[in-house]
N, C-alpha and C positions, 0 to 999 in steps of 0.2 A: 454350887461356883468354886473352880478351885481357889483358892489362897495363896497367893507365891509365898505370902508371907510364912505358910508354913512349913516343916520342913520335916516330913517321917524317917527320913536317912533311906530312903526304898529308892533312889531314883541317880544311883552312878554308875547304876549299867546303862545298855541300850534300849530304846523306848519300845519297842516292841521284839517278838520272836525270829520276824522277819529280817531283822534289821543286827541281830545277834549269831543271827546262821551263815548271814553274809560275810561278816566280821571274824569269825570265827574259820569260814572258808576261805578267806584272804590271810588269817596269820600262818595257817594250814599251809599256803601255796610259797607266801614268802622264804617260811622256815625251809620251804622243798628245793625251792630257787637253792637260798642258803647253803645247804647240804650236797644239791648240784657243784655250784662254784667249788665248793671247798674240797670235795670228789674230782672235781675234773671233770666233771661231765656234760662237757662243752662241744660244740661244734662246728663250725659257719657249713651254711647252704649258698650253694654259687647260681645266681642271674643273673645273664646278658644282658650287658647293653648293644642296639647294633644302630651300626651306620644310616641315618635314616636314607640315605642314597642306593645304598650297596644293603639291604636286610640280611642280606649273609653275610655277614661278618661281622664282627662284633670286636666292636670300640672297643670293652670293655668291663670285668665281672663288677656286682653288687656280691658283699658278704657280707651274711645277715647270721645274728646269734642264734644258735637253737641251744634252748639248759634239756637235759632229758631227766624224768624223774627216776626212780629206784629199778623201776623196769626196764629205760630205754627208750619209754614214752618223750616225744616231745611236750614239754611242757605248752599252750599256746601263751603267745608273748602277750597277749593282751590281760590272762587274769595275772599277770607280773608287772609288765612296764609303766604304769601309771600309779603306782605303787612306790614302785622302787625308786621314782628317777631325785627324788631328794632325800635317798637314801646313802651311807654307804655300797649300799648292792646292784644301785645304779651304776658306781665306778668300777664296782664290779665284773661287772659283765662288759663293760666297755675296754679293761682291761687285757681280759679274755678277750672277749672277738677282734684285738689290737695285735693279740701274742700270735692269735692263730693267723690271720690275716700274711702279721710279719714271716708266719715258714710257712704257709705255700707262698707267697713272694719271692725266697729262701728255693722253696723245691719247683719251680716254674720259671724259667729264668724268662717269658715272653709273659708274665705274666703282669696284667695292669688291673688293678684292685682296689675298688673306696670299700672303709671302712665305716662304719656309723658311731661318733662318738655325742656325751654330751657338753654345751660348752660348761658345765661344770665340773670334770671334767681335767679341767685346762691345769687348774694347779694340784690335781692329787697327783703327791713324789710316787706311789707305784704303777700310776699311767706314765709319766711319764718317765720314768725309770725303761718301763718295757719297751718306750717307741726309741728311746737313744739306743739302747742294747739291740737293737733290731737292727737299727739303723748303722751301727758298725758290726755286726756280724755280714751284713750282706748293703754293700758299698751303692748298689746298684736299686735297692729298695725302695729311697725318694723319690724316687724321680718316675716308678712306677705304683706311687699308695697317692690314692686319693680318700684326706679325710672331709665324710659327710657331717656335718652338722644342720637340724630341722629352723627353722624359720623363728618358731617358739623357743629354742632356747638359743641361740642367737642375740636376738635380741634379750636376753637376759641380760646380759653382761657385753652391749659393742662392744665398750672400748678393749676389753682383755682379750675379748674375740679379734678383733683389728690388732695388736701387739701381737696376740698367738702367727694367726695368719702371716705374722711379715716378717717373722722370727722362723718360723720353721719353712718358708718358701727357699730361703737360703739353703735349707737341704734338697730341696726339688718337689717337694713336696706340696702335690695340690688339694684344692679344697674346693667342696662341693655343699651347695644350698640346698636341703631337698627341703621340698615341701611347699615348694616357692608359688605365694598365689593364698595361700592356708588363710590371711588375715592382718599375721603378727609384724611385720613388716614396717619399718618405718625409713624411708623414701630419702633422707635425710642423712642416715647411717647407712644406706644402701650404696654411695660410693663409696664410701669407703674404707667397704669388708678386702676390695679387690677379690671376691670366690671367683675361681676359672670356670666352674660351672654350675650353671642353675636348675633343678632337676621341677620342671611344671609340678603341682602338686595335681594328682591322679583323677580329681574331681571336677575337674575343668578339661579331661580329656576325655576321658567314657562318653560313651555314642558325640563325639566330636563331630563326627562327616553328616550327622544327622541334624546336629542339635547349632541353628546361627548363635545364639548367645555364649557358647562358647568356643566357638568360633572367634569372635568378638573380643571375650576378655584372654583368647590364646596369644593371637596376633598382639595386644594387647602389651602380655607379659614377657614372649619371647623380642617383643619389640625396645621393649627397658635392658632387656638384659644385654642384645644384643650390641647394642649402644654402650655398653661397657665390656667388648670384648669376648662376652662370658660362653662358650658352648653352651646350646639350651638342648636340654634332652625333656621329654614326653614320658610322665611316668601314667601305670593303667595300662596302655596298650591292647587291647583282647581283643581286635577285629582288624583284618585287612584294610580295611573299609575306611576308618582309622587311619591305619600308618599310612594309607594313600594321601587323604587331605593333610597330615599333617608335613609328609615328607615334599606334599608338592606348595607346603606352605612354609618353606626355607626352615623346620628346623634338624636341628644338625644329628642328637640320635631320640632314640626308644626304645622304653623299657616293658617291660609289662610280661603275662598269659600267653599275648600270644606269641613268643621269643622262644619262650622257656620259660618253667615254672622255677622256684629255687631250688638247688639240685646237693645232696650233701656228694655225692660220688658223680659225678660230672667226670666227665672222658679224659680230659685232660691231668684231668689227680693222677701220678704216681700212681702205678700198680698196687704197688707196695701198699700205699698210704691207702689207697681205697680195699684192702682186708683189712684195714686196720682200722676204718669207718667200721668196715659190715662186722665186727665182731661182736 
């Protein structure tokens, strides 16, 4: 039997070799992300969000950050996003995404673009500086920019998020609540947020045409959003049957691989930029 009062001095490291290997891998990935951010090895991948009533028409795009390793390959977000949320690295990722998004808005005058951010970046001076400098350079950028905040992030500091949104609505900026329905929203705060867009989490959308439970839940989530005059987007739409059901049930916009994967070099990006990205 182990005596808890006995300490031989050999308990500082991980409990087993597998844990040690995972921790070492994570440290390496985080170091690689930090180096990539410092060296500017970042880009956006753009995914279309289409109108449910006219699925050939794009309402706006979502710009998703991509971080590259030294060989130019994309580092999968799942390998670092969870670890960086509470670190400054997460704030720097938000800065990079916003900077790239504002540059795209300046280059493409008819582009409407959603960019992800964490509520933790609201008080981060470099992020705010990036935003205000971008708005000064292009007076139309604010009205074409949508800032996406996940449910879980918004609920970390609802009062701060509400005040932040109130300030930036004056600049014409819209806000989207991402992953709606994932389980974090306190509805007593929901009426105070004034989100312009809600994006229903993909777990409720996949196979919705044949899943009665998801149909009931999606109708309920959409009804709440419509009550507060929010545009309702379905995420993770992967087949036409699901798209048809969503359109028939009054959702406003659809996003997913059925309408296009995130693309680093979309056809509407200026030709010079596409050549630059391809290098």
